N, C-alpha and C positions, 0 to 999 in steps of 0.2 A: 261666501266666496272662499276658495282654497287655491293654493299654488300647486301646480303640477309641473313635472319635468318632461321635456320633449327633446328629441334628437333629430337633426336635419342635416342635409348636405353630405357629400362624400367624405369630407374631413371629420364628420361626426361632431358638429357643433352642438352645444347644449343650450336649450331655451327654457325660460320660465313662463308659464301660461297661467293666467287668471281665468278659471272656468266657473261657470254658474250651472246650476241644475237645469236640465239633466246632463250629467257628465258622461261622455262617451266611454266605452269599455277600454280597459287597459290593453295596449297593443294595437289600437285602431289608428288608421292613417287620417291625418287632418290637413286641410289647406290653411296655411298660415302666412303671415306677412312678416318678413325678417328684414334685417338691414340690407340684404342682398336683393330682395324682391319677393315675389309670390312663389312659394315652393311647398313641397310636401314635407310633413314632419310626423314622426312616430311618437305616439303618446305613451308616457311612462306612468309612474305612480305618484301619489300625493307626497308633498314634502312638509315636514314639521319645521317650525322656525329654527331649531338647532341645525337641522340638515341644510336648510337654505343658507344659513350663515356659513356653514362648513363649505358648501359648494362655492360660495362667493369668495371666500378666503383662499381656497385652493386654486381657483382659476385666475385670481388676480395676483398670485405669487409669481415673482420674477424668476424664481429658481427652476421653473419648468424648462425642460429641454426641447420644447416645441419650437420649430423654426419657420412658421408660416409668416412670411414677411409681406407687409402691405395688405394683410387680410383683416377679417373681422375678429373681434374678441371671442375667446372660446366659450364664454357664457354671456348671454344677452337676453333681454326681455323681448318676447315676440307676441304678436296679436293673433287671436283666433278668428278665422274667416268662416269656415264651415267644415263639415265632415267631407272626406273625399268620396266621390261617387265612382261608379264603374268607368265612366268616361275619363275621369282624371287618372285613374289607374292605368287605363289603356294608353293614354297619351304619355304617361311616364315610362311605360314599357317600350313604346316606340322610340322615345328619346334615348333610352339606354342602348337600343340596337343601333341607332344612328350615330351614337358617340364613337363606336368602334371604327366606322368608316371615316369619321371626322379626324380621329387621331392619326390614322394612316396617311391621310391627305396632308395634315399639318406637318408630319415628319418629312414628307417629300419636299415641302416648301422650306423646311429648316435646312436641308442640305444645300440649297442655293445660297443661303446667307452665311454658311460656315461659322456658326456660333458654337461656343463650348457650353452647350446646355442639353439636357435630356428631357424630353417630354414624357411625363409619367401617365397622366390621365386627363380626361375632358369631362365637363359636366354642363348640361343644359338646365336652365330653370324651367319651371312648369309653363310659364307664358312665353318661353323662347325669346325673351328680350335680352338675355345675356348668355354668353358662352364663356365658361371659365377654363383656362388651361393651367395645369399644375406641372411644374418642371423643377429639376434639381440642377445645381451648378456649384462648383467649388469657388467661383469668383463672381464678381459683379458683371452683369451682361447688359449691353446696350441693345435692346430688342425693339426699338421703335419702328424700324423698317420692316421687321418681321410682323409686327402687329398690323401694320397697314395692309400687307399682303393677306393676312388672315381675314381682315374685315372685308376686303374686296371679294375674297373667295366665298365666305359664308353669309354675307349680307346681314350681319347683326353686330351688336356691341361685344367687343373682345376685352377680356381681363386676364392677365397672367399673374399667377401666384407662385412665388419661389418657396419651396418646402425643403426640409431636410431628409436624410436617408431614413430616419425613423418614421417620419410622416409618410414617406413613400410606401413603406411596408403597411402602414395603417390604411392608406387609400387602396393599394393593390390587393391587400389581404393575402392570406396563405396559411400554411401549416407550420407550426413551430417544431423545433427538434424533439419536443415531448410527444408529438403526434396529434396534439389538439390545435384548434384554431388560435392564431396569434391573439394575445390578450388585448392588444391595442386595436384590433379590428372589430371587436364586438362588445367590450365592456369598459376598457381603460380609457379614460377621458383626458388624462394628462401624463406627460413623461417626466419622471423624477430623475435627477442626475444620479448616475451610478458610477462608482469608481472601483478600482481594483482592490482597495482596502476591504470593501464589503465581501469580496470573494475570499480573501485570506481569512477574515474573521469567521466565515462559515465553513472552514475546513474543506473547501472545494479545490479541485485540481486546476492549476493555472494552464489549462489547455484551451487555446482559442476556439477550437472546433466544438468544444463542449459547453463553453460559457457564453458563446455569441449566438445571436439570433439571425434571422434571415436578412436583417438590415445590416449586418456586419458589426453592430455594436453589442455591448454587454446586454444580456437579456434583462427585461424589465422585472422578471420574477426574483432577481437577486435582492430586491428591496422589500419583498413581502415579509420575510422573517428577520430582517436585519435588526430591528429594534429589540428583539428577544436576545440575539447574540450580543448586541451592544450593552445591554444590562448585565450580561454574564461577564463581559470583558472589563467591567469597571473595577478598578483597583488591581488589575493584572498587567504585567508587561506585554508588549506587542508580540504578536505571533512570529516565531522564528528567532526570538531573542535568546541569549544564553546567560546562564548563571555560572560564574566562574568560582569554583570551590576548591579546597585542597585535594579532594578526591577526584576532581575532573570537572568537565563542563556538562551542565544539564541543559538540554534544549527543549524549549516550549513549542510543541507541535500544534496544539489547538485546544478546543474545548468540546465537551460532550454536553449537548443541551438537555438530553433526557436525564443524565446522571448529575447535572449541575456540578461538573468537575472539570479539571484541567488535565490534559494529556501531556505528560512530560517524558522525554527520552533520557535515560540515565547514561553515564559514560560507558557502561558495559553493553549498551545497545538495547536494553530492556525498556519497555513502555509501562509506565505506572499512571494511575489516575489519582489525583489529589482533589479533594473538595475545595471549592473556591473559598469557603470559610476558613479552611485550615492551611491555605497557601502561605500566609505570613509565618505560621509556625514551621511549615516545611522549609521555608527559605532560611529561617534562623538555624534550624538543626543542621541543614546541609552546609551552610557557611561555616559552622563550627567544626565540621568534619565528621558529624555523626551520621548514623544510618536511619533513613526515614522509616523503613519497615519495622525496625525495633522500636522506634519512638511512636509510631502510629498504632501498632497492635497492642492491646492490653496484656497484662501479665498472664491471664488465663489462656489466651490464645497462643502466647509464646511457649508456655509449657506444653500445650497440646501439639504445637508444631514440632518441638524437639522430640516428643515421644513418637510421633509418626515416622520420623526418619531413623529411629533406632532399629537395628535388626532384631527379629524375633528370637527368643531364647527357647531352647528345648527344655521342657520341664517334665520330670518323672511324676507319675501320679502319686499323690500323697495319701497315706492311709487315713481313712475317714474316722475310724474308731481308734481311740487311744486306750492303753491299758490303765487300769485304775491305779492312781497313786503315782504315775509317771508323767512328767512334764515334757511337752514337745520342745525340741531344741529351738533356739532363736533363728530368725530368718537368715542372718549372715552365715551361720554354720550350714543351714540348708543349702544356701546358694553355693558355698564352697564344695560341699559334697556333690551337688548337681553338676558343677563345672568339672570336677575330677573325673566323673564317669565318662563323658565323651572324650576327655583327653586320653584316658587309658585305652579306650576303644581305638582311637586314632593311632596310638603307639603300637598296639597289637597289629593293626593293619599295616603299619610301616615296617615292623620287624618281620612279618610273615614273608614278604617277597625277598627280604635280605637273607633270611635263613635258607630259602629255596635256592637262591643264587649261590650261597656258600656250598650247599650240598653238590650243586652242579660242578662247581670248581673242584671240589674234592674228587668227584668221579672222573674228571678229565685226567688222562694219562700224561705224565711229563715225558717229553721227548728227550732221550739221552743225547748228550753232546758227542762229538767225535771221539774225544779222549776218554769219556766215561763209558762204563759198561751199563747195558740196559738192566734194570732190576728184574729179578726173577719173578714171574707171575705166579701167584699161589694157585695150587692145583686142588680143586675140591674133591676130585675122585681119589679113592685110595690106591688105584693102580698106578704103577710107576711109568713115567713117560720115558721113551727111549732117548738116551743121551747121545748127542752127536759126538763123533770122535774128534779129539783136540788136534789142532794143526800144530805142527812144530813151530817153535819160536822164531826160527829163521824166516819162515814164510810170512808170519805176522809182521816182522820188522820190514820185510821187503814191501808188503802191501802198504804199511804206514809211510815208508819213504816215498813210494810212488804217488800216494795221495798228497803228500806235502809238496812234491815237485809240481804237481798240477796246480795247486793253489797259489804257490809263490811264483811271482812274475820275476823274470830276470831284470836286475837293476844294474844299469850300466855304470852308475856312479858308485864309487867306493865310499862307504861310510867310515867316518873317523870314530875311533872308540872314545867313550866318555872319559873325562879326566879322572874320575874316581875309580873306574873299573879298567884301567889300562893294564895289560898283561905283558910281561917280559917275554922275549923269545924262548927263554928256557921253560916258562910256564906253559906256553903254547905247545912246545914239544911234548911235555908231560901229558897234556890233555889229549893230544892226538894219540899218544901211546895208550892211554887209559881207555879210550873209546874203541870198542871192538869193530873191526872192519867187517863189512858184510860179506858173507860167503856166497860165491856164485854157484 
């Protein structure tokens, strides 16, 4: 004899079967007797003693989030009756079709009672001796009058089971946000409690539309890898905490499972990865005001980093062959000579445009002022240029006086002579006599 696992009912209860040889094929339908009555069950595989103990411990754990109130236990021992025949399978399919019309009729009766409950699903047993109704409600409901009306309508024994929103998704079934069938509808047999801390520790976005399932609660898959992240977070501060240092605040964003490291944001806004083993040393160096990049990198890597950021130098080709008996100059002298050459070339480039600009300035002619005479232009040809006849001096003085009158504006105010340059009336008369009067 060996123990096999079986699944029965719409809530997907688990049953333990003691089967003898010959054992039906895995995945075959069996007629079994459970705590609810005679019903069909789907045969699974054999269980080892360790697996059986694990199933019993997990289903008897009170931390499960299942809310089937007044129902049977999730794991129970069932008895094998016989293998299902074609007639049993046809009866089961007719019952599934009839359940849809029963659910619609029960919802019409529920409107008359005005109860705060929602009918989710209906289930017939194989012998039709019981009819189960599954409903959800946020509070306790007195449905005794409603049960009487259902018994009168369907002429059978009625049982109501209150379930939670997660059990509703398990019974109704559907597609999860990932595109696959909901885990609870085809392989998950118990609901583990899930909190928002699991989401934070796995570096997931706190967006309700992305982390919630069709039931409106946090998705069950949040607990699948949580134990790996939990081991990685041991000895580390909580996600989102800050390290206050003299150089600023360091923010702990999350962890990288593949790299086994912590993702930290520096005060400059840069993200760095620190191994979980080196986090304590990182904390000590940062709290002392040191730089983690200098402390983490070895000396060889530091020298290579500094060399990579230096600008390249232009080097002249060195002679390969040296004269016999002559020693090559040391490296420092070579570098000095190499640096002098580009400097001289730059100076020549800078002086070239300056010399050209100076030549252009020399070529420009200086415009003579009004009182000065224009300089005579040199004549390259040997022939004498015709000289214009000189004007009499009187005409030149008249022209100058006319230009001066045009430029000077009449000033209504009389200016006072300066203290140091005051002239006596006798001096003024002498000056007027000395200045020649213009001839008309």
